[in-house]
C-alpha positions in Angstrom: -42.5 59.0 -5.5 -42.8 56.9 -2.4 -46.4 55.7 -2.6 -48.6 56.2 -5.6 -48.2 53.1 -8.0 -51.1 54.6 -10.0 -52.5 57.7 -11.5 -49.0 58.7 -12.5 -45.8 57.2 -11.2 -42.2 58.2 -12.1 -39.3 56.2 -10.6 -35.5 56.7 -10.6 -32.9 55.7 -13.2 -32.8 52.0 -12.9 -36.5 51.3 -12.2 -39.7 52.2 -13.8 -39.6 55.5 -15.7 -43.3 56.3 -16.1 -46.4 54.4 -15.2 -49.9 55.6 -16.2 -52.7 53.4 -15.0 -56.3 53.7 -16.1 -59.1 51.1 -15.4 -62.8 50.6 -15.6 -63.8 49.6 -12.1 -67.5 49.5 -12.5 -68.2 46.2 -14.3 -66.7 43.0 -15.6 -68.6 43.0 -18.9 -66.9 42.1 -22.2 -65.2 45.0 -23.9 -64.9 47.0 -20.8 -61.5 48.4 -19.8 -59.6 51.6 -20.3 -57.8 53.5 -23.0 -55.5 56.4 -23.6 -56.6 59.0 -26.2 -53.9 60.6 -28.3 -54.6 63.7 -30.3 -53.6 67.2 -31.3 -54.9 70.2 -33.1 -56.6 70.1 -36.6 -55.9 73.8 -37.2 -59.3 74.9 -35.8 -60.0 72.7 -32.7 -58.2 70.3 -30.5 -59.0 66.7 -31.7 -58.5 63.1 -30.7 -56.7 61.2 -33.5 -56.9 57.7 -32.0 -56.4 55.7 -28.9 -54.6 52.6 -27.4 -56.6 50.6 -25.0 -56.8 47.3 -23.0 -60.2 45.7 -22.7 -61.8 42.6 -21.2 -62.1 39.7 -23.7 -65.1 38.0 -22.2 -68.0 38.5 -19.8 -67.0 35.7 -17.3 -66.7 36.8 -13.7 -63.2 36.4 -12.4 -61.7 35.9 -15.9 -59.2 38.6 -16.7 -58.2 37.6 -20.3 -57.8 40.9 -22.1 -56.9 42.3 -25.5 -55.0 45.3 -26.7 -56.7 47.6 -29.2 -55.4 50.4 -31.4 -57.8 52.9 -33.0 -57.5 55.6 -35.6 -59.9 58.2 -36.8 -61.1 59.5 -40.2 -62.2 63.0 -40.8 -65.8 63.4 -39.8 -65.9 60.2 -37.8 -65.0 58.8 -34.4 -62.0 56.7 -33.3 -62.6 53.1 -34.4 -60.6 50.0 -33.7 -58.2 49.0 -36.5 -55.8 46.5 -34.8 -56.3 44.1 -32.0 -54.0 41.7 -30.2 -56.0 39.1 -28.2 -54.9 37.2 -25.1 -53.6 34.3 -27.2 -51.4 36.6 -29.3 -53.7 36.6 -32.4 -53.4 39.8 -34.3 -56.5 41.1 -36.1 -56.5 44.0 -38.5 -59.9 45.7 -39.0 -61.4 42.4 -37.9 -61.0 40.9 -41.4 -57.4 39.9 -41.4 -55.9 37.7 -38.7 -52.3 36.7 -38.2 -51.6 34.0 -35.6 -47.9 33.4 -34.7 -46.9 34.7 -38.1 -47.7 31.2 -39.5 -51.5 31.5 -40.1 -53.2 34.4 -41.9 -57.0 34.4 -42.2 -59.2 36.7 -44.3 -62.6 36.5 -42.7 -65.9 37.3 -44.4 -69.5 37.5 -43.4 -70.9 34.4 -41.6 -67.4 33.1 -40.7 -66.4 32.1 -44.3 -62.7 32.7 -44.7 -59.6 32.2 -46.7 -56.4 31.0 -45.0 -52.7 31.0 -45.7 -50.9 28.6 -43.5 -47.3 27.7 -43.0 -46.4 24.4 -41.2 -42.8 23.7 -40.4 -41.4 20.3 -40.9 -40.5 18.1 -38.0 -37.1 16.8 -39.3 -38.8 13.9 -41.2 -41.8 15.5 -42.9 -41.1 18.6 -44.9 -42.7 22.1 -44.7 -46.2 22.9 -46.1 -47.4 26.3 -47.4 -51.1 26.2 -48.0 -53.7 28.5 -49.5 -57.2 27.3 -48.4 -60.8 28.4 -48.7 -63.3 27.6 -46.0 -67.1 27.9 -46.0 -69.8 26.7 -43.6 -67.1 25.7 -41.2 -65.5 23.2 -43.6 -62.5 23.2 -46.1 -63.8 23.7 -49.6 -60.6 23.9 -51.7 -56.9 24.4 -51.3 -53.6 24.5 -53.0 -50.5 23.4 -51.1 -46.8 23.7 -51.7 -45.1 21.0 -49.7 -42.2 18.7 -49.2 -42.7 15.0 -48.3 -39.3 14.9 -46.7 -36.7 17.4 -45.5 -34.5 16.7 -48.5 -33.5 19.6 -50.7 -35.4 19.8 -54.0 -38.3 17.7 -52.7 -41.0 20.2 -53.7 -44.6 19.2 -54.7 -47.9 21.0 -55.4 -51.2 19.4 -54.5 -54.7 20.6 -55.2 -57.7 19.7 -53.0 -61.5 20.1 -53.3 -63.9 19.1 -50.5 -60.8 18.4 -48.4 -59.7 15.6 -50.7 -56.6 15.6 -52.9 -57.5 15.7 -56.6 -54.3 16.5 -58.4 -50.6 16.6 -57.6 -47.5 17.8 -59.4 -44.5 16.1 -57.8 -40.9 17.1 -57.6 -40.0 15.0 -60.7 -42.6 16.9 -62.8 -45.1 14.1 -62.9 -48.8 15.1 -62.8 -51.2 12.8 -60.9 -55.0 13.1 -61.0 -56.9 11.4 -58.2 -53.7 9.3 -57.8 -54.7 8.3 -54.2 -58.2 7.1 -55.0 -60.2 5.0 -57.5 -59.9 6.0 -61.2 -56.5 7.5 -61.0 -54.7 9.0 -64.0 -51.1 10.2 -64.0 -48.3 11.3 -66.3 -44.6 11.0 -65.6 -41.9 13.6 -66.3 -41.6 12.2 -69.9 -45.3 12.6 -70.6 -46.2 8.9 -70.4 -49.8 8.4 -69.1 -50.9 5.7 -66.7 -54.5 5.0 -65.9 -56.1 2.7 -63.3 -59.4 1.8 -61.7 
């Protein structure tokens, strides 16, 4: 083709092979955009089985941040979104599981309460952290973290937090420390010796 650049465009061997363009040109409202329906035959009637679409992420005039959505359909129902990739690269599955940069997974419940699995890579001095956390009312409630204080091999620790404060730690030597970093600490060493303080 020499002109189109929309509706349908097919170009030669080294360029674009196919371009299909669809757009909503009537409004800039949130969740407006376009989609391509994909379907077949159910044995009785032609049916849509799902769609892939791109939609506006906000209602701000002049802002063209968009998300990509994939939808599937159950028997007796309509096509509904099952997976979304937003403009920041955050992947959401059925709006209850989110994966950000493959290092942060969130399970989201009603009211914004959520559980989170987070991986933080070390910086060459501080080691890696793998955390399982529970959040409620916009705050950290409890977590368990597997971490290394340095990049040295074998430097593995486990710490437990409630109300965002560390309450117990098992260090790489096998010592167990209760409230070791606050008043009234109690700890055991790898040999079972107990130390208490105020």
